[in-house]
C-alpha positions as CSV (number, residue, x, y, z in Angstrom):
1,X,0.0,0.0,0.0
2,X,1.0,3.6,0.0
3,X,1.6,3.8,3.7
4,X,5.3,4.4,3.2
5,X,4.4,7.6,1.3
6,X,2.1,8.6,4.1
7,X,5.1,8.4,6.5
8,X,6.8,11.2,4.5
9,X,3.6,13.1,3.8
10,X,2.7,13.3,7.5
11,X,5.9,15.2,8.2
12,X,4.7,18.1,6.0
13,X,0.9,17.9,5.9
14,X,-1.7,19.0,8.5
15,X,-3.6,16.4,10.5
16,X,-6.8,16.9,8.5
17,X,-4.9,16.3,5.2
18,X,-3.4,13.1,6.6
19,X,-6.7,12.0,8.0
20,X,-8.4,12.4,4.6
21,X,-5.8,10.3,2.9
22,X,-5.9,7.6,5.6
23,X,-9.7,7.4,5.3
24,X,-9.2,6.5,1.6
25,X,-6.5,4.0,2.5
26,X,-8.8,2.5,5.2
27,X,-11.4,1.8,2.5
28,X,-8.8,0.0,0.4
29,X,-7.6,-1.9,3.4
30,X,-11.1,-3.2,4.2
31,X,-11.5,-4.4,0.6
32,X,-8.1,-6.2,0.6
33,X,-9.3,-9.6,1.9
34,X,-11.8,-9.9,-0.9
35,X,-9.0,-10.4,-3.5
36,X,-6.0,-11.2,-1.3
37,X,-7.2,-13.1,1.8
38,X,-3.6,-14.0,2.9
39,X,-2.0,-10.6,2.5
40,X,0.7,-11.4,5.0
41,X,3.6,-9.6,3.3
42,X,1.8,-6.2,3.1
43,X,0.4,-6.6,6.6
44,X,3.8,-7.4,8.2
45,X,5.3,-4.3,6.7
46,X,2.5,-2.1,7.9
47,X,2.5,-3.6,11.4
48,X,6.3,-3.2,11.7
49,X,8.1,-0.5,13.7
50,X,8.8,1.3,10.4
51,X,5.2,2.2,9.7
52,X,2.1,2.3,11.8
53,X,3.7,2.1,15.3
54,X,6.0,4.9,14.2
55,X,3.2,7.0,12.8
56,X,1.0,6.5,15.9
57,X,3.9,7.3,18.3
58,X,5.2,10.2,16.3
59,X,1.9,11.9,15.4
60,X,-0.7,10.3,17.6
61,X,-3.5,11.0,15.0
62,X,-6.7,9.0,15.6
63,X,-6.7,8.1,11.9
64,X,-3.6,6.0,12.4
65,X,-5.0,4.2,15.4
66,X,-8.2,3.4,13.4
67,X,-6.2,2.1,10.5
68,X,-4.1,0.0,12.8
69,X,-7.1,-1.4,14.5
70,X,-8.6,-2.5,11.2
71,X,-5.2,-3.9,10.1
72,X,-5.0,-6.0,13.3
73,X,-8.5,-7.4,12.8
74,X,-7.6,-8.5,9.3
75,X,-4.2,-9.9,10.4
76,X,-5.8,-11.8,13.3
77,X,-8.3,-13.3,10.8
78,X,-5.6,-14.9,8.8
79,X,-4.4,-18.5,9.5
80,X,-1.4,-18.7,11.8
81,X,0.8,-20.1,9.0
82,X,0.9,-16.6,7.4
83,X,1.8,-14.7,10.6
84,X,5.2,-13.6,12.0
85,X,7.3,-14.5,9.0
86,X,9.2,-11.2,9.0
87,X,9.1,-7.7,10.2
88,X,10.9,-4.4,9.3
89,X,13.1,-2.5,11.7
90,X,12.9,1.3,12.3
91,X,14.7,2.0,9.1
92,X,12.5,-0.2,6.9
93,X,14.9,-3.1,6.6
94,X,13.3,-6.5,6.5
95,X,14.2,-8.9,9.3
96,X,13.1,-12.6,9.2
97,X,11.3,-13.9,12.2
98,X,11.1,-17.5,11.1
99,X,13.4,-19.8,9.2
100,X,12.9,-19.6,5.4
101,X,12.7,-23.4,4.9
102,X,10.2,-23.8,7.8
103,X,8.0,-21.0,6.3
104,X,8.1,-22.6,2.8
105,X,7.3,-26.0,4.3
106,X,4.4,-24.7,6.4
107,X,2.9,-22.7,3.5
108,X,3.2,-25.7,1.1
109,X,1.4,-27.9,3.7
110,X,-1.3,-25.2,4.1
111,X,-2.0,-24.9,0.4
112,X,-1.9,-28.7,-0.1
113,X,-4.6,-28.9,2.5
114,X,-6.8,-26.5,0.6
115,X,-6.8,-28.6,-2.6
């Protein structure tokens, strides 16, 4: 999503301008499970210290908290196999949380069970 751009935009924009943008992004987020029910890669980045926690801590805007709450609902609704695979540090660098082979094995088993 465009949340990385919001991080830069929030530095210069007023709260009402950021809130209007976040309202549009919230609509898109709510639609995401319809076409991408296991959107773990995008969710992990948004949940990482680099994005929503940073935005909530730095600016404290209610729009960020509302977006984060919806993101957490959607994240929680996913099967466990898609969760906690990686995160991003405060600079946006990806950091694995689980072993790559273990993740591949568990995802393969999950999708085999769906067939």
